[in-house]
C-alpha positions as CSV (number, residue, x, y, z in Angstrom):
1,M,-2.9,9.1,14.1
2,S,-2.9,5.5,12.8
3,V,-2.0,6.3,9.2
4,S,-0.2,9.2,7.7
5,I,-0.4,10.0,4.0
6,L,2.4,12.2,2.5
7,R,3.1,13.3,-1.0
8,E,6.5,12.7,-2.5
9,G,6.6,13.9,-6.1
10,P,4.0,12.0,-8.2
11,Y,3.5,9.5,-5.4
12,L,1.5,9.2,-2.1
13,I,3.2,7.4,0.7
14,A,0.7,5.9,3.3
15,S,2.4,4.7,6.4
16,V,0.3,2.5,8.7
17,H,1.6,3.1,12.2
18,T,-0.7,0.7,14.2
19,A,-3.3,-2.0,13.6
20,L,-6.5,-0.5,12.2
21,D,-10.0,-1.2,13.3
22,D,-12.9,-1.4,10.7
23,S,-13.8,2.3,10.9
24,Q,-10.1,3.4,10.6
25,V,-9.7,1.2,7.5
26,R,-12.7,2.8,5.9
27,R,-11.4,6.3,6.7
28,F,-8.0,5.3,5.3
29,Q,-9.4,3.9,2.1
30,D,-11.6,7.0,1.6
31,D,-8.8,9.5,2.3
32,L,-6.3,7.7,0.1
33,V,-8.7,7.3,-2.9
34,R,-9.8,10.9,-2.6
35,R,-6.2,12.2,-2.4
36,I,-5.2,10.3,-5.5
37,G,-7.7,12.4,-7.4
38,T,-7.1,15.7,-5.8
39,E,-3.3,15.4,-5.9
40,R,-3.2,13.6,-9.2
41,A,-0.9,10.9,-7.8
42,R,0.4,8.4,-10.2
43,G,1.5,5.9,-7.6
44,V,0.8,4.8,-4.0
45,I,3.2,3.2,-1.6
46,I,1.6,1.6,1.5
47,D,4.2,1.0,4.2
48,V,3.3,-1.7,6.7
49,A,6.7,-2.0,8.5
50,A,5.2,-1.0,11.8
51,L,2.7,-3.9,11.8
52,D,3.7,-6.9,13.8
53,V,0.8,-9.0,12.5
54,V,-0.9,-9.1,9.2
55,D,-4.0,-11.3,9.2
56,S,-6.5,-12.3,6.5
57,F,-8.6,-9.1,7.2
58,V,-5.5,-6.8,6.7
59,T,-4.5,-8.7,3.6
60,R,-8.0,-8.4,2.0
61,T,-8.1,-4.8,3.0
62,L,-4.7,-4.0,1.4
63,R,-5.7,-5.9,-1.8
64,G,-9.0,-3.9,-1.9
65,I,-7.2,-0.6,-1.5
66,A,-4.8,-1.5,-4.3
67,H,-7.7,-2.3,-6.6
68,M,-9.4,1.0,-5.7
69,V,-6.2,2.8,-6.4
70,R,-5.9,1.1,-9.8
71,L,-9.4,2.2,-10.6
72,R,-8.3,5.7,-9.9
73,G,-5.5,5.4,-12.4
74,A,-2.5,4.9,-10.1
75,L,-0.2,2.0,-9.2
76,T,0.2,0.5,-5.8
77,V,3.2,-1.2,-4.1
78,I,3.2,-2.5,-0.5
79,V,6.5,-2.2,1.4
80,G,7.8,-3.2,4.8
81,F,6.7,-6.7,5.4
82,G,9.1,-7.9,8.1
83,P,10.6,-11.4,7.9
84,D,8.4,-12.8,10.7
85,V,5.3,-11.4,9.1
86,A,6.2,-12.7,5.7
87,L,6.8,-16.2,7.1
88,A,3.5,-16.2,9.0
89,M,1.6,-15.0,5.9
90,V,3.1,-17.8,3.8
91,E,2.4,-20.4,6.4
92,L,-1.2,-19.2,6.6
93,G,-1.6,-19.1,2.8
94,L,-2.1,-15.3,2.9
95,G,-0.6,-12.7,0.7
96,P,-1.4,-9.7,-1.4
97,V,-1.4,-12.1,-4.4
98,D,-1.8,-9.6,-7.3
99,V,-0.4,-6.5,-5.5
100,P,3.3,-5.8,-6.0
101,T,5.5,-5.8,-2.9
102,A,9.0,-4.4,-2.2
103,R,11.4,-4.6,0.7
104,D,11.3,-1.0,1.8
105,L,10.4,2.6,0.8
106,E,13.4,3.0,-1.5
107,D,12.6,-0.2,-3.4
108,G,9.0,0.8,-3.6
109,I,9.8,4.1,-5.2
110,A,12.2,2.3,-7.6
111,Y,9.4,-0.1,-8.5
112,L,6.9,2.7,-9.3
113,N,9.6,4.7,-11.2
114,D,10.3,1.6,-13.4
115,H,6.7,0.7,-14.0
116,L,5.4,4.2,-14.6
117,Q,8.1,4.8,-17.2
118,L,6.9,1.6,-19.0
119,R,3.3,2.7,-18.9
120,A,4.2,6.1,-20.3
121,R,5.7,4.7,-23.5
């Protein structure tokens, strides 16, 4: 399996294990967006730590998924960009611009906890 989606409290954690082709990306998007509704998830963490390369296609895809998640009423944070990947993305002018990022899963959960408490007030 290229992507696993697990529930942790009010969040879904999607771990990308390998590079995805176009059909796998579409399946991932569909599964994630559907599960937000069926599981009433309030937040999504997309973990890309296993990816060695993040190109413009992957960046656009992650941005698109984050926008779909937002339209379903949840927040997204992307975690796990390694130092080499982050450096390459900056050098290429790529990035998930308006999508929050965090160092790791723990920081991603903390981000969602903080921001969802702010939205609840």
